[in-house]
C-alpha positions in Angstrom: 409.5 13.5 61.5 407.4 14.8 58.6 408.8 14.0 55.1 411.8 16.4 54.5 412.8 17.8 51.0 416.4 17.6 50.2 417.7 19.7 47.3 420.7 18.1 45.6 423.0 20.7 43.7 425.6 19.5 41.1 427.2 21.5 38.3 427.4 18.8 35.8 425.1 15.9 34.4 427.9 13.6 33.2 427.5 10.1 34.3 430.8 9.6 36.0 432.4 9.6 39.3 430.5 11.5 42.0 427.4 11.7 39.8 427.1 7.9 39.6 427.6 7.8 43.4 424.7 10.4 43.7 422.5 8.5 41.5 423.1 5.3 43.6 422.5 7.2 47.0 419.1 8.7 45.6 418.0 5.1 44.5 418.3 4.0 48.1 417.0 7.0 50.0 414.0 6.3 52.3 411.0 7.7 50.3 408.9 7.7 53.5 411.2 10.1 55.1 413.0 12.3 52.2 411.8 13.8 49.0 414.8 14.3 46.6 414.9 17.3 44.2 417.9 17.8 42.0 419.3 20.9 40.5 421.8 20.5 37.5 423.5 23.1 35.3 422.9 21.2 32.2 421.1 18.3 30.7 422.9 15.0 30.4 422.9 11.3 31.3 422.6 12.0 35.0 419.3 14.1 34.4 418.0 11.4 32.2 418.7 8.5 34.7 417.3 10.5 37.6 414.0 11.3 35.7 413.8 7.5 34.9 413.8 7.0 38.8 410.8 9.6 38.9 413.1 12.2 40.7 412.3 15.9 40.0 415.1 17.4 38.1 415.4 21.1 37.4 417.9 22.4 35.0 419.3 25.7 36.0 421.7 26.8 33.2 425.1 28.1 34.2 427.3 30.5 32.3 430.0 28.4 30.4 432.8 30.7 31.9 431.8 29.2 35.3 430.8 25.7 34.5 433.6 24.9 32.2 436.5 26.1 34.5 438.9 23.5 35.1 440.0 23.0 38.7 443.6 22.7 37.9 443.5 26.4 36.4 442.6 28.0 39.7 446.0 29.1 40.9 446.2 32.5 42.6 445.9 34.4 39.3 443.2 32.1 38.2 441.2 32.5 41.3 441.7 36.4 41.1 440.6 36.5 37.3 437.5 34.2 38.0 436.4 36.3 41.0 436.7 39.4 38.9 434.9 38.1 35.8 432.5 35.3 37.2 432.0 36.5 40.8 428.8 38.4 40.1 427.6 35.4 37.8 428.3 33.1 40.8 426.1 35.2 43.0 423.4 35.5 40.5 423.4 31.8 40.0 423.4 31.1 43.8 420.3 33.4 44.1 418.6 31.3 41.4 419.3 27.9 43.4 418.0 29.7 46.6 414.9 30.6 44.6 414.4 27.0 43.7 415.0 25.9 47.2 412.1 28.2 48.3 409.9 27.2 45.5 410.4 23.5 46.3 410.3 24.0 50.1 413.7 22.5 50.5 414.6 21.8 54.1 418.4 21.3 53.3 420.7 21.6 50.4 423.3 18.8 49.6 426.0 19.9 47.3 427.7 17.2 45.3 430.8 18.8 43.5 433.4 21.3 44.4 431.8 23.9 42.2 428.3 23.3 43.4 429.7 23.6 47.2 430.4 27.3 46.7 427.2 28.5 45.0 425.2 26.0 47.0 426.6 27.2 50.3 425.8 31.0 49.2 422.3 29.9 48.3 421.8 28.1 51.6 422.8 31.3 53.5 420.3 33.2 51.1 417.4 30.9 52.0 418.7 30.2 55.5 418.7 26.5 55.2 421.5 24.0 56.4 424.0 23.0 53.7 426.0 19.7 53.2 429.2 19.5 51.2 429.6 16.0 49.8 433.4 16.1 49.2 434.6 13.3 46.9 437.9 14.7 45.8 441.2 15.2 47.7 441.7 18.6 48.6 445.5 18.6 48.3 448.2 20.1 46.2 448.6 16.7 44.2 445.1 17.6 42.7 444.7 21.2 43.0 446.7 24.4 43.1 448.0 25.4 46.6 446.0 28.5 46.7 442.8 26.7 46.0 443.6 24.0 48.7 444.1 26.7 51.3 440.9 28.6 50.3 438.8 25.5 50.2 440.1 24.0 53.5 439.3 27.4 55.2 435.9 27.7 53.6 435.0 24.1 54.7 435.4 25.2 58.2 432.8 27.9 58.0 430.4 27.6 54.9 428.6 24.3 55.2 426.7 23.1 58.1 428.2 19.5 57.7 430.5 17.7 55.5 430.2 14.2 54.2 433.4 12.4 52.7 433.7 9.3 50.6 436.5 8.0 52.9 438.5 8.6 56.0 441.5 9.4 53.6 439.4 12.3 51.9 438.4 13.5 55.3 442.1 13.6 56.6 443.1 15.3 53.3 440.3 17.9 53.8 441.2 18.6 57.5 445.0 17.5 58.0 444.5 18.2 61.8 441.6 17.5 64.1 440.2 21.0 63.6 437.1 20.8 61.3 436.7 17.1 61.6 434.1 17.4 64.2 431.7 18.6 61.7 432.3 15.8 59.2 430.9 12.0 58.7 432.5 9.6 56.4 430.0 7.9 54.1 431.8 5.2 51.9 430.2 5.0 48.4 427.8 2.2 47.9 426.6 0.0 44.9 423.1 -0.1 43.6 421.1 -3.3 43.4 421.8 -3.7 39.6 425.6 -3.7 40.5 425.0 -6.6 42.7 423.4 -9.1 40.4 426.3 -11.5 40.0 426.3 -15.2 41.2 429.1 -16.0 43.7 432.1 -17.1 42.0 432.7 -20.9 41.9 435.8 -22.7 43.1 438.7 -22.9 40.6 441.7 -25.1 40.2 442.8 -24.3 36.7 442.6 -21.9 34.0 442.8 -24.3 31.4 439.7 -24.9 29.1 439.2 -21.1 28.7 439.7 -19.6 25.4 441.5 -16.8 27.1 442.1 -15.3 30.7 440.7 -11.6 30.6 442.2 -9.0 32.8 440.3 -5.7 32.9 441.1 -2.1 33.8 438.2 0.4 34.0 438.5 4.0 34.4 438.7 7.3 32.2 441.9 7.4 30.1 443.9 10.0 32.2 447.6 9.9 33.4 446.6 9.6 37.1 444.5 6.6 36.4 447.8 4.8 35.3 446.8 2.9 32.0 450.5 3.3 31.2 451.4 1.3 34.3 449.3 -1.6 33.1 451.0 -1.4 29.6 454.3 -1.8 31.1 453.1 -4.6 33.3 451.8 -6.5 30.2 455.3 -6.2 28.6 456.7 -7.8 31.9 454.2 -10.6 31.9 455.0 -11.2 28.0 458.5 -11.7 29.1 457.3 -14.2 31.9 455.5 -16.2 29.3 458.7 -16.3 27.3 460.8 -17.3 30.2 458.5 -20.1 31.4 457.4 -18.3 34.4 453.8 -18.9 33.6 452.0 -22.3 33.5 452.4 -24.3 30.3 448.6 -24.9 30.2 447.7 -21.0 30.8 445.5 -19.9 27.9 446.2 -16.8 26.1 445.9 -13.6 28.4 443.8 -10.6 27.1 444.0 -7.1 28.7 440.7 -5.2 28.2 441.1 -1.4 29.0 437.8 0.4 29.2 437.5 4.2 29.3 437.5 7.3 27.1 439.6 10.4 27.3 437.8 13.4 28.9 438.7 16.8 30.0 441.5 17.3 27.5 443.4 13.9 28.0 443.6 13.1 24.4 447.3 13.6 24.1 447.6 10.9 27.0 445.4 8.5 25.0 447.6 8.7 22.1 450.9 8.5 24.1 449.7 5.3 26.0 448.4 3.5 23.0 451.6 4.2 21.2 453.4 2.8 24.3 451.4 -0.4 23.9 452.2 -1.1 20.3 454.7 -3.8 21.2 452.0 -5.7 22.9 449.0 -4.7 20.9 448.0 -8.2 20.1 447.0 -8.8 23.8 445.5 -5.4 24.5 441.8 -4.3 23.7 441.1 -0.6 24.0 437.5 -0.5 24.3 436.8 3.0 24.8 434.0 4.3 26.9 431.7 1.5 28.1 428.1 1.9 29.1 427.3 -1.3 30.6 430.0 -1.9 33.1 428.4 -4.9 34.8 428.1 -6.6 31.4 432.0 -5.9 31.0 432.7 -7.2 34.4 430.9 -10.4 33.7 433.4 -11.2 31.0 436.5 -10.7 33.1 438.5 -13.1 35.3 440.7 -10.6 37.1 440.5 -6.7 37.7 443.3 -4.3 38.1 443.3 -0.8 39.6 446.4 1.3 38.5 445.9 4.9 39.8 449.4 6.6 40.3 448.2 9.1 42.7 445.9 8.2 45.6 442.2 7.6 45.0 439.8 9.4 47.1 437.7 6.3 47.4 438.0 3.7 44.6 434.5 3.1 43.1 435.6 0.7 40.4 437.3 -1.4 43.3 434.1 -2.3 44.9 432.4 -2.8 41.6 435.1 -5.5 40.8 434.6 -7.1 44.2 430.9 -7.2 43.9 431.3 -9.0 40.6 433.4 -11.6 42.4 436.6 -10.6 40.7 439.9 -10.8 42.4 440.9 -7.2 42.4 444.5 -5.9 42.5 444.7 -2.2 43.3 447.0 0.5 44.3 447.9 1.2 47.9 446.8 4.8 48.5 444.0 7.0 49.4 440.7 5.4 50.3 441.6 1.9 48.6 443.1 0.4 51.7 439.9 1.1 53.6 438.2 -1.2 51.1 440.6 -4.1 50.6 442.2 -6.3 53.3 445.6 -7.2 51.7 445.7 -10.9 50.6 442.1 -11.6 51.7 439.6 -9.5 49.9 442.0 -8.2 47.2 445.6 -7.5 46.6 447.3 -4.1 47.0 450.5 -2.8 45.0 452.5 0.4 45.2 451.2 3.2 43.1 453.1 3.5 39.7 455.0 0.2 40.3 454.6 -1.9 37.1 456.9 -4.6 38.2 454.8 -5.1 41.4 451.7 -5.3 39.3 453.1 -7.8 37.0 454.1 -10.0 40.1 450.6 -9.7 41.5 449.0 -10.7 38.2 451.5 -13.5 37.7 450.8 -15.0 41.2 447.0 -15.2 40.3 447.7 -16.7 36.9 450.0 -19.3 38.6 447.4 -19.9 41.4 443.8 -19.9 40.0 442.6 -21.4 43.4 443.9 -18.3 45.2 442.3 -15.9 42.5 439.0 -17.6 43.1 439.2 -17.5 47.0 440.1 -13.7 46.9 437.1 -13.3 44.4 434.7 -14.8 46.7 435.9 -12.9 49.9 435.6 -9.6 47.8 432.3 -10.7 46.8 431.0 -11.0 50.2 432.9 -8.0 51.5 431.3 -5.7 49.0 427.8 -6.9 49.9 428.5 -6.5 53.6 430.0 -3.0 53.5 429.4 -1.2 50.3 425.8 -1.0 49.3 423.9 2.0 48.5 421.6 1.3 51.4 424.2 1.4 53.7 425.5 4.7 52.3 422.0 6.0 52.5 421.6 5.0 56.2 424.7 7.1 57.1 423.5 10.0 55.1 419.9 9.9 56.3 421.2 9.9 59.9 423.0 13.1 59.1 419.9 14.6 57.6 418.0 13.7 60.6 420.5 15.3 63.1 420.7 18.6 61.1 417.0 18.8 60.6 416.1 18.1 64.2 418.5 20.8 65.3 420.6 18.3 67.5 423.8 19.0 65.5 423.6 22.8 66.1 422.8 22.2 69.9 425.8 19.9 70.1 427.9 22.6 68.5 426.8 25.3 71.1 427.4 23.0 73.9 430.9 22.2 72.8 431.8 25.9 72.4 430.1 26.5 76.0 432.6 23.7 77.3 435.4 25.3 75.5 435.5 22.9 72.4 435.7 23.9 68.9 432.1 23.7 68.2 430.4 23.2 64.8 431.1 26.4 63.3 
């Protein structure tokens, strides 16, 4: 197969979430088979990093009315207003993306965000190229207005040629029944090589001798990320220390919370910091941290505290790859990553008491902490690398561009199946 050009489309250039995953995917894409070109609606850290990778980046400015629309504002009235006000702008923007696809001789469009899914699909129809939606969010009333959920699930069955999801949980959320799943593939997020530059953790029998045991939480400051759950767990652990339920030789325990408030979450930031005042002496609020691997290298334990199901759990595999014992919430895609008690620990979402018990178990048994850390270290390298993600994605590209997927869909329809479309 001759080298194919893939046009990646995203509405934002922030370096977070799905954009980090996109960067990691492109770092592992086979340059002998695929030429990546990226269309973004704004300048930003993602654009800068892609240029450092010598990937062609085109900035196609988008009207702020469309680009800054929050997904939680799209109830029935919100959708109606947006279609009336922004509908023509969306069509015009899609035409620009289609023109860019023609200019770059793109063979396929790969949409990386919910917003880009819509105008990217329209652009694909305009230039008659296959379109992939890479769905990294839960399409569920927990995250989106019900009207948007119904509309997106319906559109997912007819607009894209194929769908990639970051977990089986995300796939089942997008298509609650089997209908639609035949055109989708799960591609777990993977880590880039720089995320794997950690030595295998050594065996441990005691925490004594350290100046502190450092426990970290990484994620933007938002209620659904659950920083308030950790704060309550810290209070319970402080009570454990006073009651003698922690080892006498245990050094001071410090909790490092990394992440800034985005998307209007400043009120939550103020609230959770006020909630933490009684234990402020053992909590460090680090704000946004650029060098996550450097932070992970300072930690002894990582916690993940989301109070609603996480579509995947990027930070979970980052902690595992660093050799840290990870305590994460049981929901969404996280159980696809962690085997309970072996490669990590799972606690119920929103349960500060259960989180405190899990942390206490590791503080009381450093050998167990080291064993879990080593198991997670090897699991991350065996299952969650960007090269493994790229292999799955490249296979989908090859099927679509060879026409085998469309042929398979036709045969299914002739046989009475649902087919691809």
